[in-house]
N, C-alpha and C positions, 0 to 999 in steps of 0.2 A: 289314890289322892294324896298329894304331898301335904305334910303338916308344917312345912317351912313357911315362915312369915317374915316379910320385909319390915325392918325397923330402921327408920331414916337416920337415927343418931348412932347406930352401931357402926364400928369400923369396917366390917366386911359384910356384904350381902349374902344371902343364902346361895348354896352351890348351884341350884337349878337356875336361879336368876342370873348368876354370873355366866353360866354356860350360854344361856339365851342371849344375853347382851353381847357376848363374844361372837356368836354366830351372826347376829344382826350387824355388828361393826364390820366383820369380815365381808359380809355380803354387800354392804354399802361401799366398802373400799373397792371391791371388784367392779361394781357398777360404775363407780366414779372413774376408774381406770379405763373402762370400755368407752365411756362418754368422751373422756379427754382424747383417747386415741382416734375416735371417729371424727371429732372436731378437727384434730390436727391433720388427719388424712384428707379432709375436705378443703383445706386451705391451699391456695395457689402458692407455689414456691416463690420466694423473694427473687425478683429479677436482678441480674448482675448489674452492678453500678459501683462506682468508686468515688470517694471524696477524701482528698489528702488533707484531712483536718490537722491543723497545726504545722503542716509542712509547706514552706514557701519556696517557690522557684522563681528564677528570673525570666522575664518575657520581653520581647522587643518586636515591634512591627508597626504597621500603619493602623491608627485608630479610626474606625468607621463609625460615625454616629448615625442619627436618623432614627427610623422606626425600629431598627434592630442593631444595637451596638455590637461591634465585632472588633477583633484584633486580626488584621490580615498579615500573615507571615509569608514572605516570599512575594515576588512580583512577576516571575516568569510564568507564562501560560502553561497550565497543566501541573504546576508545582506550587500552587497557592493553597494554604490551609487557613480557614477562618475559625477563630475561637470565639464563642459566645462570651459576653462579658456581663457580670453582675457584681454587686457590692456585698459587703458583709451583711449577715442577717437576712431579713426578708425584703431586700431592696434590689433594684436594678442598678444601672450604671451609677457609680458614686459621684457625688458633686465634684470632687477634686479632678475627675477625668473629663467633665463636661466642658464643651467649648474648644476641644482639641481635635475635632474631626478633621481627617486628612493629614494630621501630623504624624511623624515617626516618633513613637514614644517607647519608653522602657519603664518597667515596674516589676514588683514582686507580688506573687499571689499564689493561690492554691488551686490545683486542678480538680475538676469534677468531670467524670467521664462515664458514659454508658455506650459501649460499642463504638461506632464512628462519631458519635456526638461528643464534642469536647467543649467544656466551659471553663472559664477562669473566674474565681472569686477574687476581686481586687480588694484586698484587706490590709494593705500597707501604704497609706497615703504619703508617707515620708519618702518612699522609694520612687514615686511617680515623677517623671520628667520628660519633656519634649526635647529630643536630642537632635532633630533635624528640622529643616524648614518644611512647610506644608507640601504634600506630595500629590502629583497627578497620576500616580500609578495604581489607583484603586481599580480593582478588577470589575469588569462589567458582569451583569447577570446573564444567565442562559435561560431564556423563556421556554417553558414546556407547553403551555397553552391553558385555556380556560377549563376549569374542572369544578365538580361538586363533590364534596367529601363529607362523611359523617364519622365522628369519633368523639373521644372523651377529652374535655378541656383540662389540661394539666398545667401546673407551674413547672417550668422546665428545670429550675434549679434543684428542687427536691426530687423530681422524677429521674434526673440524670445521675443521682447518687447521694445526695445529702440526706435523704430520708428513705427508710424502708418500712412499710411500703410508701411509695411516693405518688400513688394514684389511688383511685377508688374512694368510696364513701367514707372510709375510716380516716382518710387524709383530707377530707373536704375543708375543714376549718382552717388548717394550716395553709392549704393551697390558696384559699380565698385571700388570706392575709398577704401571701407572697405576691399574688397578682395585683392586689391593691397597692403594694409597695413598689411595683414597677418591674418585677421579675418577668421576663419575656414569656408570653403565653404560647402553648403548643397544642397541637391536635394529635392525640394518641390514636393511631390506627393499628388494627390487628387483622391479619389474614386468617383463613380457616384453620391454619396449623398453629395459630397462637403467636406467630412472629410479629414483632412490634416495630413501628416506625413513627417518629414524631416529626410533624411538619410545623415549622415555626409560623406563627400568625402575625401579620402586620396589617396596618391600613394601607391605602394606596399611596404610592410615591414615598415621601419621607414621613408620612403621618403614622402615629401609633394607632393600634386598633382600639376602638372605643367599645368596650364590653363590660358587662356586669361581673365583677369578681365573684359574686355569689353563685355564678354558673359553674364554678370550679367543680370538677369530678362529675359533671353531668354531660350527657351526650348532646352535641350540637351539630347542626348542619351548616356548612359554609360553602359559599360560591365565590369564585374569584380566579385570579391568574396564578398558576403554579410556576415556580421558577427555581433554578439552582443558583445560589449565591456561593460560588466556589463549591465547597463540599457540604453546604447547608441547604436542605430543602426549605423553601419559604413560600407561603401563600399570601398574596395581596388580596385581602378579603373585601369583597364588594357587598356581600349580603350574608347575614348569619341569623340563625334562629335555634331555639331549643328543639331537640329531636326526641327527647324522652318525656 
């Protein structure tokens, strides 16, 4: 039986108590490291994506407005690239670019890219200019047919590279604000191997899709016409509902 007695106002505690506290602290540290490692191992790796923050490049092409704003670069069949367009912050096509649909324009902006999906953040209003008369060279869509798809509703600006993670419940609040601000909505699809594809969602014709931004990061079921707008998969939605 130890005769040591702990006195709170003493500078040093008894040796037996010091040893006990040391063992407890070491044990807690080991447990904490194990927990941190287990949590880290359970997380999905951040998907590749790039946002050239603070880096501006020059772009030129035909501005396509409507339900899904695009910059069409090139006019020859098979050599057309469509760049999705958004504004600074949590907004879609900026005001300074509106009303110029069909015109050949030039401007400076920052690239956002994930795989084959490429978007431009139009963040320099002073650089925007219409340099040619309205064009009739806008490429036509290639219809694939009616489909029914189920996937996660994402705001494409964040998902394509501005935020990591740019999807899932942890990103729901930000995604809802982006969708409310006009960032184009997308349907995130994954196959059994985890490969991902985003299909852009619009209303029919030139109308934007009417959806609740609070559905962001939730699974939805959509029915409509699937088409390719150049290199961009697009679905003209005729019906949508929550699937989760």
